[in-house]
N, C-alpha and C positions, 0 to 999 in steps of 0.2 A: 469779733461781731464776722459773720459771715453772711452776706446778702443774697436773699435767692424773690425767687418771682414767683405770685402766686397766683394764676390766672382761674378766672372762673365766668362762666357763660348769662352773657345779661339777653333780657329780653323787652325792648322797646315798643313798647307801641306804636302806632301808624304813627302819628303829628309826630313823635320825639326821634321815630327813624326818621321820617325828613329834617327832624332838628339838628342829630349827626349828621346825614351828610350834609348838611349847610355849614356846620363848622369845617369837617374836614374840605370842605371849598374853600373855605373863606381861608384856613392854616396851609393848603395847597396856592392858594393867590396871593397871601404875603411869601412864602419860599419861592417863588417863583420871581419875583419882586425882586426878592435878597440878593438872588443870585443874580442876577439881571445889574443890581445896578452894581455888583463886585466886574461881569463881566466888561461895563459900561467905564466904569471908573481907570481900570486898567489899561484899557484900549484906547483910550481918551484921552487919559490923567498919566496914564503909568504908574500911578496907585493903584496898591494892596489894600484893601480895606480886614480890616478884624469884626472882630465878633462885635468889642468894645463900639467899635468906631457906629456898629447899625445900630446896638441899644438905645445910644443916646439918642439918636434919630427916629426911637420908636413911637414913642408919643403922636409925633408931625405925622409921623407915613402913615399909621392908623388912622388920624383922623384925615391927612392927605387925599390918601385912597380909599378911605371907604372900608376902612377893615370893620369887618362886624363879624371878627374873632373876640365871645362873649371877655375871654379868662388872661387877660396882663400877661401871664407866667406864662401860660400857653404859645403866646407870639413872643416872649422871648425862646421858649423849647424851639419852634420851629429855627430861628434866629444860629441857635446851638447845631441843631440841623444840619446848617447851610455849613456853618463855620467846621465844622466836624467833614463835610464832602469833601471843603476845600484844605482842610486839614490830609487826609486819604491822595488824595490826588497828588500833592506838590512831596508828599513822601514815598509814595511810588518814581513820579520825575528824578528824587535823588536816588533811589536804588538803579536809577539805569532803566527802567520800563519806561511804555510806552502808552499810560489810561491813556482813556477816553475821556474829554473836558466831562466837567462836571454839566450837565442836563436838566433839560425843565423837565416837572412831574406834569401829570395829566392828571385831574383833577378823580377818575378814576384807579388812578394807581399810585392817590397819595391815600394810605390805611390806615392812619393814624394818628392821633394829639394825647398828650403830657402833657397832664396835672405836676412841676416840680417838686412841690409842696403839700402837702396833704393836707388836707382840710381849705386850702388856697381853691376853689374852685370844685372841688372834687371832697366827697366825702360821703361814710356808710351813715345810714341814718340813726336811731334806736328800731325801727320797724323793719332792718333787712332789705331795704332799698337804699341805690347807690345813688346821693341827689348828682347833677353835672349841671355849673351856671351855666345858664342856657337853654338846655334840656326838661328839668328838674327829678323827678324821682324815678327810679328807672331799676324796675324788677329785676334780683340778681339771684342767679342760684347758688347761696354760700355751702356746699359740697362741704362742706368743711370750715372749722371755726380758724380765724386771724386771732392769732395771740400773739403773737410781736410785736411792733414796731414800725408802720405803715411810713416808707418815707416819699416816693411819688404813688401817681394811679399813672394808668394808662388806656382809652378807652381805645378798641383797635376793632377792625371789620375786616372778615378773612369770608371770602366771598358769599354773601349774603346774609353774614351770622354775626352778629357783636359781643367781645367779649371785659374782662376788664381784666387790667393786671397787673398787681397791688406790688412795690418794691418795699420786701419787708429787711431788715434786720434782724436777726434771729443765733443766739450767744449755741456752739459746738457745741456736745456734751463729752466728758473725757472719759477714755477708753479701760471699763477695767478688767478686759479681758486676758485673759490667759493666751502671750504671744501666740499665735497662727500664725504663718505667712503664705502665699499662691502668687506664681508668675503665670502670667496667659500674654497666647498668644492671639492676635488681633486674625483673618484670615477670610475666604472668600466662601472656600470650599465649606466650610464650621464656619462659623459666626465668631467661633473662638474657642483657642485649648485650652484647660487648663494646667497645671504642673502634674495635678495629681490622677491627671487620666483624664477630667470628665472637658465631655465633648458639648458645646453648643452649638443647636446646628443653624446653621444661615435659615431666613424664612422666606427671602428673596421677593420683599413686598413688591416691590415696582415692577419687576416679572409675572408674579402672581395678576397684577392690574391690568400690564401692558397692553392689553385685548382692550377691556374699558376706554382706560387712556385715552386710546387709539382713535377708538369710534369719537371719543368727546371730540378730540381733538378736529378730526376731521368735521364734523355737526359746525365746531367753528368756521372753518376756512369755506363751507360754503354759505356762507350770510355775511348779507352785504356789511359791509363797515360804516359805522355809524348807527348803525340802524339798532333796534330793539329787540329781537331777533339773535342778533349777536351775541349783545348782552348777556341776554339771557342764558344763550352757548357758551360763551364764557363764565361765565358763571358757576354752572353747570361741571365745565369743565373743572375748575379752581376748587368747587367742595368733592370730586372725584381724588385730583390732589390730597388736599385737606386730606380724609379718610387715608390714605398711603401714611403721611405722614404722622397722623394720632396710630397709628397702627405702630408703626414702627415707634416713634416714645416709648408706646405703651411698656413693647416690648425692651427696650430698652430701661426702663423702671424697672420694670418687673426683674429683670437679672444686677442690675448696680446695688438691689436693692438685697436678693440673695444672698453676695460678693459678700457686700461690707458686714451685716450680720453673722456670718462664717469665721472672717478673717477679718486681724488688727492688721496688717499690713498687706499691697496689694502692688505686684510691681507689673507696669506695664513697659509697650512696647514708646517711644517717643519718633515717633512715625511722620514722617515727611505726605501728610493727606490730601493736602492743595497739588504736592507735586505726582502723586500718583494719581489722582485723579486727573489730569492731563497726560495721562496714558492710556496704552490699549484696554485697560478693564477700566477705564473711567467711572462707568455707567456701572459697573455692579462694585465698585468701591463706595461711590456713591450711595447706593440704593443700600447697604452696609451699612449705614450713616455711623463710622468708627469717629468720630470727631463729635459727635451730638452724645454717642455714648463713652466717652470717657469727661467731658464734663460732667454728664449727668453722675458718674459715678464718684470723679470728685465733691462735687459738690455733698453727693449722700457720704461719703465717706468723711466730710470735716460735721458732716451733722451724728455725726453715728462717731465720733471718737478716734476713727482710726486715717493709717495715712495711704497715700497713695503718691509710688515714687514711679519717676520716669524710666528706662535705661536706654543705652543705646542696641538698636539690634543687627548692628553690622557684624556678621557673622556668625545668626543663630543659625538660619539655616543649614551651612554649609561644616559646620562642625559639629564634632561629636560631643560628648560630656567628659571622655576621657581628656578634652583637648584634640585629637589626633582629627586632620580636615579629609569629609566628606562629600565630596564635590556630590550636588545632583542637579540635575535641569526643573524646571518647575512643572514639569510633568509629572514625575519621579517625586509619589507619595511618601514613601519607602522609605527609612534610615537606616541600612547595615553597614554596622562598622565594622572592620579589618582588622582594628589593631584591640578593640577591647571585646568586641561582638557582639556590644547593644545590637537589639535589632526591633523599633517602637516604629509606631505613624511620624512622621517627621516633622508634621506638628505639634508631638507630643515633645517630643526631642530638643526644641526649639522652646516651647513653655518653662522646660527644666534649667535650659540655661538663661532665660530671661530672668526666672527665680535667684538660678545661681550669683550670675552680675548683682542682683539687684541687694545678694544679701552680700556680697563685696562691697557692696556704699553703703548699707546702715553700718555694717561692721568698720 
């Protein structure tokens, strides 16, 4: 079974919006209280609290603090988020990094609540509306049917808009097609180059929207902190960024769908995307969204019954298909081998090498 998330737009009324905001505020208050308890326990008693320590006290905490979060399972999920935050913090410390200590969240930055068990506090009604405990039945745009088993429901606020994310389980389809593989070289000048010579252009979504984002960011900077005008400006900035994200995500989905429909085996580079995003090309790497694309590609491949293999890209830009070394600087975009006479675009050669490495792994 494969897990995936289906997202649908919600259209709450004015009263329902206030109720949803209230539920998020209560979840945020519980999150901060749980974080404070962990800090105090370690600072004054030298004790590290676990999720189970706090979950066992949840009924008393909700009663004493007047927590108005309607669903008890939602409260447990908030404690799991705190536990996950601290586990990630300590894992980074053990790796020798210097992470910042987990911080409190503003009610304007706590933007989602999760119902861990479908039917317990959140359920789709026969009339097509989504029932949320403490809020009521909310109009939802079901642009595609949900034919899978729903596991969890997350209600999310983003740029003043609401959406419901359903985590579902689906069975992957067996691949009945003839074997056909392809190698993919990810890049910045072009989004990707395939081993058959196909070039997928890089739209550079962030660069295109840079002027609009700069104006929106300046509008936020000019507003007084804490004012309604600043909150409105922040919302407009969030919507501008959301538009860039949605455009990028749509592009990724379309490219991934085309690839999994054409090929049964896909070879990609095992890139250190986090490391590349800290370099001098960080903005371009982030704009391309390689990590998001590769995750979408793997998810769609599992659904379609094809396979995605990751290969080590070391040396693929400095080697010829014949095995001879062909050193090149980053500015040199053309590959010319003196040993075998091959003359091709360097990204095309890299894609061919990735395909060859992948085939050696499969065999």
